[in-house]
C-alpha positions as CSV (number, residue, x, y, z in Angstrom):
1,X,-14.9,14.9,-13.7
2,X,-16.2,14.9,-17.3
3,X,-14.9,18.0,-18.6
4,X,-11.1,16.9,-16.9
5,X,-12.1,13.7,-18.8
6,X,-11.9,15.4,-22.0
7,X,-9.0,18.1,-21.8
8,X,-6.8,14.4,-20.4
9,X,-7.4,12.2,-23.1
10,X,-7.1,15.3,-25.7
11,X,-3.7,16.0,-23.8
12,X,-2.4,11.9,-24.0
13,X,-3.7,11.3,-27.4
14,X,-1.7,14.2,-28.8
15,X,0.9,13.8,-26.4
16,X,1.9,10.5,-25.5
17,X,3.4,7.8,-28.1
18,X,1.2,5.1,-26.3
19,X,-1.9,6.5,-26.4
20,X,-1.9,7.5,-29.9
21,X,-1.6,4.0,-30.7
22,X,-3.7,2.7,-27.6
23,X,-6.7,4.9,-29.1
24,X,-5.8,5.6,-32.0
25,X,-9.7,4.8,-32.9
26,X,-10.6,8.0,-31.0
27,X,-11.6,10.9,-32.7
28,X,-11.8,14.3,-31.3
29,X,-15.7,14.0,-32.0
30,X,-15.4,11.5,-30.0
31,X,-13.4,13.1,-27.3
32,X,-16.3,15.9,-27.1
33,X,-18.8,13.8,-27.1
34,X,-17.0,11.4,-24.2
35,X,-19.2,10.9,-21.3
36,X,-18.4,9.3,-17.7
37,X,-19.8,5.7,-18.8
38,X,-18.8,5.8,-22.4
39,X,-15.3,5.5,-20.5
40,X,-16.3,2.2,-19.7
41,X,-15.5,1.7,-23.7
42,X,-11.8,2.3,-23.7
43,X,-8.9,-0.3,-23.7
44,X,-7.6,-0.5,-20.4
45,X,-3.9,0.2,-19.1
46,X,-1.9,-2.6,-17.9
47,X,1.2,-2.8,-15.7
48,X,2.7,-4.6,-18.3
49,X,1.7,-2.0,-20.7
50,X,4.5,0.6,-18.5
51,X,6.9,-1.7,-18.3
52,X,7.2,-2.5,-21.6
53,X,6.8,1.1,-23.2
54,X,8.7,3.1,-20.5
55,X,9.5,6.5,-21.5
56,X,6.9,6.3,-24.3
57,X,3.5,6.3,-21.6
58,X,5.0,10.1,-20.4
59,X,3.1,12.7,-22.7
60,X,5.9,14.9,-21.4
61,X,9.2,15.2,-22.8
62,X,11.6,14.1,-19.6
63,X,13.5,17.9,-19.3
64,X,10.0,19.1,-18.5
65,X,9.7,17.1,-15.8
66,X,10.6,17.9,-12.1
67,X,12.1,14.5,-10.8
68,X,12.4,11.2,-11.8
69,X,11.5,8.7,-10.1
70,X,10.8,4.6,-11.0
71,X,8.9,1.2,-9.3
72,X,11.4,-1.0,-7.1
73,X,11.3,-3.4,-10.5
74,X,11.4,-6.2,-7.4
75,X,8.7,-8.4,-9.7
76,X,10.0,-6.7,-13.6
77,X,11.9,-3.9,-14.8
78,X,11.7,-0.9,-13.1
79,X,8.7,1.7,-14.5
80,X,9.7,4.9,-15.4
81,X,7.2,7.6,-12.7
82,X,8.9,11.1,-14.0
83,X,6.3,13.6,-11.9
84,X,6.2,17.5,-12.9
85,X,5.1,20.5,-10.5
86,X,0.7,19.6,-11.8
87,X,1.6,16.1,-10.5
88,X,3.2,17.6,-7.4
89,X,0.6,19.9,-6.7
90,X,-2.3,17.8,-7.3
91,X,-1.0,15.0,-5.5
92,X,0.3,16.7,-2.1
93,X,-2.4,18.8,-1.4
94,X,-5.3,16.9,-0.4
95,X,-2.8,15.4,2.2
96,X,-2.0,18.6,3.0
97,X,-5.6,19.5,4.2
98,X,-5.7,15.9,5.2
99,X,-2.8,15.7,7.8
100,X,-3.5,19.1,9.2
101,X,-6.7,18.0,11.4
102,X,-4.4,14.7,12.1
103,X,-1.1,16.1,13.0
104,X,-2.9,18.7,14.9
105,X,-4.9,16.0,17.5
106,X,-1.2,15.2,18.9
107,X,0.2,18.7,19.6
108,X,1.0,21.9,18.0
109,X,4.8,21.2,17.3
110,X,5.7,18.0,15.4
111,X,9.5,16.6,14.4
112,X,8.5,13.9,11.6
113,X,11.3,10.8,10.5
114,X,10.3,10.1,7.2
115,X,11.8,6.5,6.1
116,X,11.0,5.6,2.1
117,X,12.5,2.7,0.0
118,X,15.1,3.6,-1.7
119,X,16.3,7.0,-3.3
120,X,14.4,6.5,-6.3
121,X,10.6,6.6,-4.9
122,X,8.7,9.2,-4.0
123,X,7.6,8.7,-0.3
124,X,10.5,11.4,0.4
125,X,10.2,14.2,-1.4
126,X,6.5,13.6,-1.0
127,X,6.2,14.4,2.7
128,X,9.2,17.1,3.2
129,X,6.9,19.5,0.8
130,X,3.8,18.4,2.5
131,X,4.9,18.7,6.5
132,X,7.0,22.3,5.7
133,X,3.4,23.1,4.5
134,X,2.1,22.1,7.5
135,X,4.9,23.5,9.6
136,X,6.2,20.9,11.0
137,X,10.2,19.4,10.6
138,X,11.1,16.7,8.9
139,X,14.4,14.5,9.3
140,X,15.0,12.0,5.7
141,X,16.7,8.6,7.2
142,X,16.1,5.5,5.5
143,X,17.0,2.5,8.2
144,X,17.8,-0.2,5.5
145,X,20.5,1.8,3.3
146,X,24.0,0.7,4.3
147,X,24.9,4.4,5.0
148,X,22.3,5.0,7.6
149,X,21.1,1.6,8.9
150,X,18.8,0.6,12.3
151,X,21.3,2.1,14.7
152,X,21.9,5.6,13.5
153,X,18.3,6.0,13.0
154,X,17.2,5.1,16.5
155,X,19.9,7.3,17.4
156,X,18.1,10.1,15.6
157,X,14.4,9.0,17.2
158,X,16.6,9.6,20.6
159,X,18.6,12.5,20.0
160,X,15.8,14.6,18.0
161,X,13.1,13.3,20.4
162,X,11.3,12.8,16.8
163,X,7.3,12.5,17.4
164,X,5.8,10.7,14.3
165,X,7.2,8.9,11.5
166,X,6.5,7.9,8.3
167,X,7.4,4.5,7.2
168,X,5.8,1.2,6.1
169,X,4.4,-1.4,8.6
170,X,7.6,-3.0,8.3
171,X,9.9,-1.0,9.2
172,X,7.8,-0.1,12.1
173,X,7.6,-4.0,13.3
174,X,11.9,-4.2,12.5
175,X,11.8,-1.0,14.5
176,X,10.6,-2.1,17.7
177,X,12.0,-5.0,16.6
178,X,15.4,-3.7,17.1
179,X,14.1,-2.0,20.6
180,X,13.0,-5.0,21.6
181,X,16.9,-6.7,21.2
182,X,18.6,-3.7,22.7
183,X,16.4,-3.9,25.8
184,X,14.2,-1.0,25.1
185,X,10.6,-0.4,25.4
186,X,9.6,1.3,21.9
187,X,6.3,2.5,24.0
188,X,9.5,5.0,26.5
189,X,10.5,6.8,22.7
190,X,9.2,10.2,21.8
191,X,7.2,8.6,19.4
192,X,3.5,9.2,19.8
193,X,1.8,8.9,16.0
194,X,2.8,7.1,13.2
195,X,1.5,6.9,10.0
196,X,2.1,4.1,7.5
197,X,1.5,3.6,4.0
198,X,3.0,0.9,0.8
199,X,1.4,-2.4,2.3
200,X,-1.2,-4.2,3.2
201,X,-2.8,-3.0,6.4
202,X,-5.3,-4.2,8.4
203,X,-7.0,-2.3,11.1
204,X,-6.4,-5.2,13.3
205,X,-2.4,-4.9,12.6
206,X,-2.3,-1.3,13.0
207,X,-3.8,-1.9,16.7
208,X,-1.2,-4.2,17.0
209,X,1.9,-2.0,16.2
210,X,-0.2,1.2,17.7
211,X,-0.3,-1.1,20.9
212,X,3.9,-2.3,20.5
213,X,4.6,1.4,20.0
214,X,2.2,3.1,22.4
215,X,2.1,5.7,19.7
216,X,-1.2,6.3,17.4
217,X,-0.9,4.8,13.9
218,X,-2.7,5.4,10.6
219,X,-3.2,4.0,7.2
220,X,-2.5,6.9,5.5
221,X,-2.6,6.6,2.4
222,X,-3.7,4.4,-0.7
223,X,-1.1,5.4,-3.7
224,X,1.6,3.3,-6.0
225,X,4.6,4.9,-7.1
226,X,2.7,5.0,-10.9
227,X,-0.5,6.6,-10.0
228,X,-0.3,8.8,-7.1
229,X,-2.6,9.4,-4.7
230,X,-5.4,7.3,-4.8
231,X,-7.1,7.7,-1.2
232,X,-6.2,9.6,2.0
233,X,-6.9,9.1,5.2
234,X,-9.4,11.2,7.9
235,X,-9.2,11.5,11.4
236,X,-11.1,8.7,11.9
237,X,-9.0,6.4,9.7
238,X,-10.8,6.0,6.8
239,X,-9.8,6.0,3.4
240,X,-11.3,8.8,1.2
241,X,-10.4,8.9,-2.5
242,X,-9.5,12.0,-4.7
243,X,-12.7,12.6,-7.0
244,X,-11.5,15.8,-8.2
245,X,-8.1,13.5,-9.4
246,X,-8.7,10.5,-10.3
247,X,-11.8,9.1,-11.8
248,X,-12.8,5.6,-10.4
249,X,-13.6,2.3,-11.6
250,X,-14.5,-0.8,-9.6
251,X,-13.8,-4.4,-11.9
252,X,-14.5,-8.2,-11.7
253,X,-10.7,-8.9,-11.3
254,X,-11.8,-12.0,-14.1
255,X,-13.8,-10.4,-16.8
256,X,-13.6,-6.8,-16.3
257,X,-16.4,-6.2,-16.8
258,X,-17.7,-2.2,-14.8
259,X,-19.5,-3.3,-11.5
260,X,-21.9,-0.8,-10.8
261,X,-21.2,2.4,-7.7
262,X,-24.3,2.8,-6.4
263,X,-25.1,3.3,-3.0
264,X,-23.9,-0.6,-2.0
265,X,-20.2,-1.8,-0.9
266,X,-18.7,-2.9,-4.2
267,X,-15.3,-5.5,-3.9
268,X,-13.4,-6.1,-7.6
269,X,-9.9,-4.6,-8.8
270,X,-9.9,-0.8,-8.7
271,X,-9.5,0.7,-12.3
272,X,-8.2,4.6,-11.9
273,X,-8.0,7.5,-14.6
274,X,-5.8,10.5,-13.5
275,X,-7.7,14.4,-14.1
276,X,-5.0,16.4,-14.6
277,X,-2.2,17.0,-17.2
278,X,0.4,15.9,-15.8
279,X,3.9,14.6,-17.0
280,X,2.1,11.0,-17.4
281,X,-1.5,10.4,-16.8
282,X,-2.8,6.9,-16.5
283,X,-6.3,6.2,-18.6
284,X,-8.1,3.5,-17.5
285,X,-5.4,1.9,-15.1
286,X,-6.1,-1.7,-13.6
287,X,-3.7,-1.3,-10.3
288,X,-3.6,-4.8,-9.6
289,X,-5.4,-4.2,-5.9
290,X,-8.5,-5.3,-4.8
291,X,-10.5,-2.8,-3.1
292,X,-13.5,-2.3,-1.1
293,X,-15.5,0.9,-2.3
294,X,-18.2,2.3,-0.8
295,X,-19.8,5.3,-2.6
296,X,-20.5,8.2,0.2
297,X,-22.9,11.2,-0.4
298,X,-20.1,13.8,-1.3
299,X,-19.4,11.5,-4.3
300,X,-16.0,10.1,-3.0
301,X,-15.7,6.6,-2.0
302,X,-14.4,4.9,1.4
303,X,-12.2,2.4,0.3
304,X,-10.4,-0.5,1.8
305,X,-7.5,-2.3,0.1
306,X,-7.6,-5.7,0.6
307,X,-5.1,-6.8,-1.0
308,X,-3.7,-7.4,-5.1
309,X,-5.7,-9.7,-6.8
310,X,-2.7,-12.3,-7.6
311,X,-2.3,-12.2,-3.9
312,X,-6.2,-14.1,-3.7
313,X,-5.7,-17.2,-2.0
314,X,-7.8,-20.7,-2.4
315,X,-8.4,-22.6,0.9
316,X,-10.1,-25.9,0.7
317,X,-11.8,-24.5,-2.3
318,X,-12.9,-21.0,-1.0
319,X,-11.6,-17.8,-2.2
320,X,-10.0,-15.0,0.2
321,X,-8.4,-12.1,0.1
322,X,-5.0,-11.3,2.2
323,X,-7.1,-8.7,4.2
324,X,-10.1,-11.8,5.3
325,X,-6.7,-14.2,6.3
326,X,-4.5,-11.3,8.1
327,X,-7.4,-9.8,10.6
328,X,-8.7,-13.8,11.0
329,X,-5.6,-13.8,12.3
330,X,-5.5,-10.5,14.2
331,X,-8.8,-9.8,15.6
332,X,-8.4,-10.9,19.2
333,X,-4.2,-11.2,19.2
334,X,-2.4,-8.2,21.2
335,X,1.1,-7.5,20.9
336,X,1.9,-9.0,18.0
337,X,5.5,-8.0,16.5
338,X,5.2,-10.2,13.2
339,X,3.9,-13.3,11.6
340,X,4.2,-15.5,9.0
341,X,2.3,-18.3,7.6
342,X,2.7,-21.9,6.3
343,X,0.2,-23.9,4.2
344,X,0.6,-27.7,3.6
345,X,-2.2,-30.1,2.5
346,X,-2.9,-33.1,4.3
347,X,-5.3,-35.9,3.8
348,X,-6.8,-33.6,1.0
349,X,-7.1,-30.6,2.9
350,X,-5.4,-27.4,3.3
351,X,-4.3,-26.5,6.4
352,X,-2.2,-23.1,8.0
353,X,0.4,-23.5,9.8
354,X,0.8,-19.8,11.9
355,X,4.5,-18.4,13.7
356,X,3.5,-15.3,15.8
357,X,6.1,-12.8,17.1
358,X,5.2,-11.3,20.1
359,X,6.6,-8.2,22.0
360,X,6.4,-9.9,25.5
361,X,7.4,-13.7,24.8
362,X,7.6,-14.8,27.9
363,X,3.6,-14.3,28.3
364,X,1.3,-17.4,28.8
365,X,0.0,-18.3,25.7
366,X,-1.5,-21.2,25.2
367,X,-5.0,-20.0,26.4
368,X,-4.9,-16.6,23.7
369,X,-3.1,-19.1,21.0
370,X,-6.1,-21.0,21.0
371,X,-8.6,-18.7,21.1
372,X,-6.9,-17.2,18.2
373,X,-6.6,-20.4,16.5
374,X,-10.6,-21.0,17.1
375,X,-11.3,-17.5,15.9
376,X,-9.5,-18.0,12.7
377,X,-11.2,-21.0,11.9
378,X,-14.3,-20.2,12.6
379,X,-13.4,-17.0,10.1
380,X,-12.2,-18.8,7.2
381,X,-15.1,-21.7,7.1
382,X,-13.6,-23.6,9.4
383,X,-10.0,-24.0,7.2
384,X,-7.7,-25.9,10.2
385,X,-5.4,-23.7,11.9
386,X,-2.2,-24.0,14.0
387,X,-0.7,-21.3,15.2
388,X,2.9,-21.6,17.4
389,X,5.2,-18.4,19.1
390,X,8.7,-18.0,17.1
391,X,10.7,-15.3,15.7
392,X,10.1,-15.0,12.1
393,X,12.9,-14.0,9.0
394,X,13.2,-11.1,7.2
395,X,10.7,-12.2,4.2
396,X,8.2,-10.8,6.5
397,X,9.4,-7.2,5.7
398,X,9.6,-7.5,1.5
399,X,5.4,-6.9,1.9
400,X,6.1,-3.1,0.2
401,X,8.3,-4.2,-2.2
402,X,7.1,-7.2,-3.4
403,X,3.1,-8.3,-2.2
404,X,1.7,-9.5,0.7
405,X,2.2,-12.9,-0.2
406,X,5.3,-13.0,-0.7
407,X,6.1,-11.7,2.8
408,X,4.2,-13.6,4.5
409,X,3.2,-16.8,3.2
410,X,5.1,-20.3,1.9
411,X,2.7,-22.1,-0.3
412,X,3.9,-26.1,0.1
413,X,1.1,-27.6,-1.2
414,X,2.0,-29.5,-5.0
415,X,0.1,-26.3,-6.7
416,X,1.4,-24.2,-4.7
417,X,2.4,-20.8,-6.3
418,X,5.9,-19.5,-4.7
419,X,6.7,-16.6,-7.3
420,X,6.7,-13.8,-5.7
421,X,8.1,-15.1,-2.3
422,X,10.7,-16.5,-4.8
423,X,11.5,-12.7,-5.8
424,X,11.2,-11.6,-2.2
425,X,14.1,-14.2,-1.5
426,X,16.7,-12.6,-4.7
427,X,15.4,-9.4,-3.2
428,X,16.5,-10.1,0.1
429,X,20.1,-12.5,-1.3
430,X,21.1,-9.0,-2.9
431,X,21.5,-7.3,0.3
432,X,17.7,-5.9,1.7
433,X,17.3,-6.2,5.2
């Protein structure tokens, strides 16, 4: 790691206009004497830097990239994310190694439906390359595209007998809802394996989606368009980092102080440094994501992404991550297709009003929901909870595009923060489905 770090620091300070200025006081001698501990003295790279600097972040001109991607721009200007061959080799190789074991458990031959968010996103190209390397066929299909749409996607699944899907949890939910409305059970399809990505996913949510589809489901990676692949799932459904590609730090989200990664589980904001000379290496990039990180004997970290820093929620004076709230709701609930939460304040106490959409809405749910409500209140230190069965809106499908808070929460308290929710509503108003 140290050798690669020195090479990357020399690379970005020589070729990236942004890092030439950002690290203006860093000399060749400093780089030569750099240690993994000394990296903490370097300034962070932030999401705001990426938005404001654009192409100046890159360490190579665009004509030397092999493909151009960008973020969706739902919460600001789209961020350019060009990649070259080095980026693709370093990021796709861990996926090929790990997914080989996963797919082998579910049959020798697969036809995989890949559903990315936009044509400017890397999902389609990445999984095409990975699946081709594993000997599987790929069908790229964008269910939210006006050209393709849900109806055509479902016909492709049926006609081609697709065995696996790659998509966000929201898309898996939307497809299941579409089938349910057509009078078809998702368990009747040929799909037996689902790899989800792109948004917060608790084991309880995975279990519910898996039950709805009758399929084995994995949260297959932790990644972002800006920073590429940061962790990959193994066949035991654990997300493990890729230390040959990245150097990882966990910091306090408010103070920025690094937290020691020495044997115990650490909770904080993840900071990463790319260790390969790709098109746009990032140094000490604050991901904005909260994680629980557990050091492993092989030098990797087992990580659990628990929500974005801006998704942290204050309920009756106690902070909760998105993970805590979703787990509290879904731990003891089965067959849940979707959910949404409103927050009010009544007589000085916060209250959660939860709407759950069940695959089987004919179930006698009063006893079940009372049990779920009690469990949720216990997990959330006595916060009052009301739960009802109902329909969720299209807003819940925007989690990967905006944030978990935008998709799931409507904060009706006087001091409630609904900026992300408003960005998600604006996305829907532009035709997102």
